C-alpha positions in Angstrom: -25.3 0.9 29.8 -24.5 2.0 26.1 -20.3 3.4 25.0 -20.8 5.7 22.3 -17.8 6.6 19.6 -18.4 8.1 16.9 -16.7 7.6 13.8 -16.2 9.1 10.6 -15.7 7.6 6.8 -13.2 10.4 5.0 -13.9 9.6 1.8 -11.2 11.0 -1.1 -11.9 12.0 -4.5 -10.1 11.1 -7.3 -5.9 12.9 -6.6 -4.1 13.3 -10.2 -0.4 11.0 -10.5 1.2 14.9 -10.1 -0.8 16.0 -7.7 2.1 16.6 -3.8 1.8 14.9 -0.9 1.4 17.6 0.3 -2.1 18.3 -1.6 -3.2 15.8 -1.0 -2.5 15.7 3.1 -3.9 19.6 3.4 -8.0 18.1 1.2 -7.2 15.4 4.6 -7.0 17.8 7.2 -10.6 19.8 6.1 -12.4 15.8 6.2 -10.8 16.0 9.8 -11.3 18.8 11.2 -14.7 18.7 9.3 -15.7 15.1 11.3 -14.0 16.5 14.5 -16.7 19.1 14.1 -19.8 16.3 14.0 -18.0 15.2 16.7 -16.3 12.4 15.4 -13.8 10.4 17.1 -12.3 8.5 14.0 -12.0 9.0 11.3 -10.9 6.3 8.4 -9.2 7.3 4.7 -9.1 5.5 1.9 -6.3 2.9 0.6 -3.4 4.9 -0.6 -4.8 7.6 0.5 -1.5 10.3 -0.8 -1.5 8.8 -4.4 -2.8 8.4 -6.9 -3.3 4.9 -7.6 -0.3 3.7 -9.1 -0.4 0.7 -10.0 -2.4 1.0 -13.0 0.8 2.1 -14.2 3.5 -0.4 -15.6 6.7 0.8 -14.5 9.9 -0.4 -15.6 12.9 1.6 -13.5 12.7 0.9 -9.8 12.8 4.9 -9.5 9.8 5.6 -10.8 8.2 3.0 -9.3 9.8 4.0 -5.7 8.1 7.9 -6.0 5.0 6.3 -4.7 6.7 5.0 -1.5 7.1 6.5 2.1 10.2 5.9 3.4 9.0 6.7 7.1 5.6 7.8 9.1 5.4 10.5 10.1 7.5 11.9 7.6 7.3 15.7 6.7 4.6 15.9 4.1 2.4 13.5 6.8 3.4 15.4 10.3 0.7 17.9 9.9 -2.2 15.1 10.2 -0.1 13.8 13.2 0.0 16.9 14.6 -3.8 17.8 14.0 -4.4 14.5 15.5 -2.7 15.6 18.7 -4.6 18.8 18.5 -8.0 17.3 18.3 -7.7 14.5 20.3 -8.7 12.3 17.1 -7.8 8.9 15.6 -7.2 8.4 12.5 -6.8 5.3 9.5 -4.4 6.6 6.8 -3.1 4.0 4.0 -0.4 4.2 1.8 2.1 2.5 -0.5 5.2 1.4 2.6 9.1 0.8 1.5 10.8 -1.4 4.6 14.4 -1.0 4.4 14.5 -3.3 7.3 17.2 -6.5 7.8 18.7 -5.5 4.9 15.8 -5.6 2.4 14.1 -3.7 -0.1 10.5 -3.9 0.3 7.6 -2.8 -0.5 4.3 -3.2 1.1 0.0 -2.2 0.9 0.4 -0.1 4.0 -1.7 1.0 6.6 -2.1 2.8 10.2 -4.1 3.1 12.7 -2.8 7.1 15.0 -4.6 8.3 17.9 -4.2 11.8 19.3 -0.8 11.7 17.4 0.5 8.2 18.0 1.0 5.1 16.0 -1.6 2.6 17.6 -1.1 -0.5 14.8 -0.1 -1.3 11.6 -1.4 -3.3 8.6 0.3 -5.2 5.5 -2.4 -5.8 3.0 -2.5 -9.1 2.6 -5.5 -10.3 0.0 -3.8 -9.1 -3.6 -5.3 -9.3 -6.5 -4.9 -8.3 -9.9 -1.9 -9.6 -11.8 1.7 -9.1 -12.2 2.4 -9.8 -16.0 2.0 -6.3 -18.0 -1.1 -6.4 -20.2 -0.7 -3.1 -23.3 -4.1 -4.4 -24.8 -6.2 -3.1 -21.6 -7.2 0.2 -20.9 -5.2 0.2 -17.1 -3.8 -2.1 -15.0 -3.8 -3.4 -11.6 -0.3 -4.4 -11.1 -0.3 -4.6 -7.0 0.9 -8.1 -7.1 4.3 -6.7 -9.5 4.7 -3.6 -6.9 3.4 -5.2 -3.1 5.2 -7.5 -0.9 2.3 -9.3 0.7 2.1 -8.6 4.5 3.9 -10.1 6.8 2.5 -8.5 10.4 -1.4 -11.0 10.4 -4.8 -9.5 10.7 -3.8 -7.6 14.3 -6.3 -5.8 16.7 -5.8 -3.0 19.4 -7.7 -1.6 22.1 -8.4 1.8 20.4 -10.7 4.3 21.0 -12.3 2.7 24.6 -13.2 -0.4 22.3 -10.7 -2.9 20.0 -10.3 -1.2 16.4 -8.3 -3.8 13.2 -7.6 -3.6 10.4 -7.7 -4.5 6.6 -6.9 -3.0 3.1 -9.2 -3.4 0.2 -9.4 -6.5 -1.9 -9.8 -8.4 2.3 -12.9 -6.7 2.7 -13.9 -9.6 -0.4 -12.2 -12.3 1.4 -14.4 -14.0 5.4 -11.1 -15.1 6.9 -10.3 -11.5 7.2 -13.0 -10.5 9.6 -12.9 -13.8 11.2 -9.4 -13.0 12.5 -10.2 -9.9 13.8 -13.8 -11.3 15.2 -11.2 -14.3 17.1 -9.3 -10.7 18.7 -12.6 -9.3 20.2 -13.3 -6.8 17.3 -15.7 -4.2 17.7 -14.8 -1.7 15.4 -12.7 -2.7 11.6 -11.4 0.2 9.5 -10.9 -0.4 6.1 -9.6 2.2 2.8 -9.8 0.8 -1.0 -9.7 2.3 -4.2 -11.8 -0.4 -6.3 -12.4 0.4 -9.8 -16.3 -0.5 -11.6 -14.7 -1.6 -14.8 -12.4 -5.0 -14.3 -11.1 -5.4 -18.0 -10.3 -8.9 -17.9 -13.3 -9.6 -15.5 -16.3 -7.5 -16.8 -19.3 -9.7 -15.9 -19.2 -8.6 -12.7 -19.0 -5.1 -13.1 -23.3 -4.4 -13.0 -23.0 -5.1 -9.7 -19.8 -3.9 -8.3 -21.5 -1.7 -5.6 -23.6 -4.5 -4.2 -20.4 -6.6 -4.2 -18.9 -4.2 -2.0 -21.4 -3.6 0.5 -22.3 -7.2 0.6 -18.2 -8.4 1.8 -19.1 -6.0 4.3 -22.1 -6.1 5.4 -21.8 -10.0 5.6 -18.6 -9.3 8.0 -19.8 -6.8 10.1 -23.5 -9.5 10.9 -21.3 -12.3 11.5 -18.6 -11.5 12.9 -20.6 -8.5 15.6 -18.4 -5.8 14.5 -18.8 -2.4 13.3 -16.8 -1.8 9.6 -15.7 1.2 8.5 -15.7 1.0 3.9 -13.2 4.6 3.5 -13.5 5.1 -0.8 -10.8 6.7 -2.7 -13.7 7.4 -5.7 -14.3 9.0 -9.3 -12.6 9.3 -11.9 -9.3 9.3 -11.0 -6.5 9.7 -14.6 -9.0 8.0 -17.0 -10.2 5.1 -14.3 -13.2 5.0 -13.0 -13.5 3.6 -8.7 -16.6 2.9 -7.4 -17.1 5.6 -4.2 -20.5 4.1 -1.4 -17.9 5.1 0.9 -20.6 3.5 4.8 -20.2 2.4 8.2 -22.5 -0.9 8.7 -24.0 -1.8 12.5 -23.2 -5.4 13.8 -26.8 -5.7 13.0 -25.1 -5.9 8.6 -26.9 -2.7 8.9 -25.8 0.7 6.0 -26.3 3.5 8.7 -24.7 6.0 7.2 -23.4 6.4 3.5 -21.6 9.0 1.0 -23.2 10.1 -1.3 -20.8 11.9 -4.0 -18.0 10.9 -6.1 -16.2 13.4 -4.3 -14.5 14.0 -1.0 -16.8 13.4 1.0 -17.6 12.7 5.0 -20.0 10.7 6.4 -20.2 10.0 10.8 -22.3 7.8 12.5 -23.0 7.2 16.5 -21.5 3.5 17.4 -22.7 1.9 20.2 -19.7 -0.4 21.2 -22.2 -2.8 23.9 -24.3 -3.3 20.5 -21.7 -5.0 19.5 -20.9 -6.7 23.1 -24.2 -8.3 22.8 -24.2 -9.9 19.6 -20.8 -11.6 20.4 -23.3 -13.1 23.9 -25.3 -14.5 21.9 -26.2 -14.4 18.9 -22.1 -15.5 18.1 -21.1 -16.7 20.3 -17.6 -18.2 19.8 -16.8 -19.9 22.3 -20.2 -21.6 22.2 -21.0 -22.1 19.0 -18.0 -22.9 17.1 -16.7 -26.8 16.8 -13.1 -26.2 14.6 -12.0 -29.2 15.1 -14.5 -28.9 12.0 -13.1 -26.6 9.5 -9.6 -27.8 9.1 -9.6 -27.8 5.4 -9.5 -23.8 6.2 -5.9 -23.7 7.3 -5.1 -26.9 5.4 -5.0 -26.1 1.9 -5.8 -22.8 -0.3 -7.6 -24.5 -3.3 -10.2 -26.1 -3.6 -10.1 -30.6 -3.0 -12.0 -33.4 -3.9 -15.7 -33.5 -2.4 -15.9 -37.3 -0.6 -18.0 -38.8 -2.7 -17.4 -39.7 -6.0 -20.7 -40.5 -8.6 
């Protein structure tokens, strides 16, 4: 028996530095309603979907930095998204910058939430922060995620949602196999992720020509090896002089791309996803309980860096 859920990716074109939250939310609402008209049960929006990608700029005044963060969710600017979710009977994934003032300490996170019918189901904070923390004035733009964000402290969570099990991650997390495996070990059948990825890395340009290939390769491998549908959504186009990768896609547990964006602008793509395919793969080719040999994988959690091999010439 099939378990069909129609999933959507809501790609965004560029967001200007001075574009208001209200303007962005209006764009997101338009994408949500379009996805609903195409039969979608849930839509995935990009990483940092409410603002321009501010880690490309170096700020010294903390107030300038904090202006890009949300102190609560929902808030007055984003509440229309939650109301539309309830009205339409839809869910959404939303990436944003979160300022957390709990426990008497202020923390800054690159965050995503999973919302269903107007209610927050789950929250994730980005673990694999790319880029650098030092100012590089010689570069055409910065990538200061290590300066502006704390490492996520919620782990890789999965939740019952949309008649299946859904997990979340953000951008650079998609390049690390541990991300998908931890979600797969929780039975994730759908993995939602948003990204803002420059097509050119000034300090590491060797793979610029492969940016699109590596983007899809990492998500396709994660989908196949963990028997899950993956919905990857970009903020794309030339944003404040920085060219961002497009290529939003929906990937089946087979590793096949079953829907692909064709523009670098606001765009909705959808795919009918049979979650029974995920279950089938989890019970056969990738039956973790039957085939994994965890006593052989110690290095994965014992060390962060590489170690010397056993034999030396």
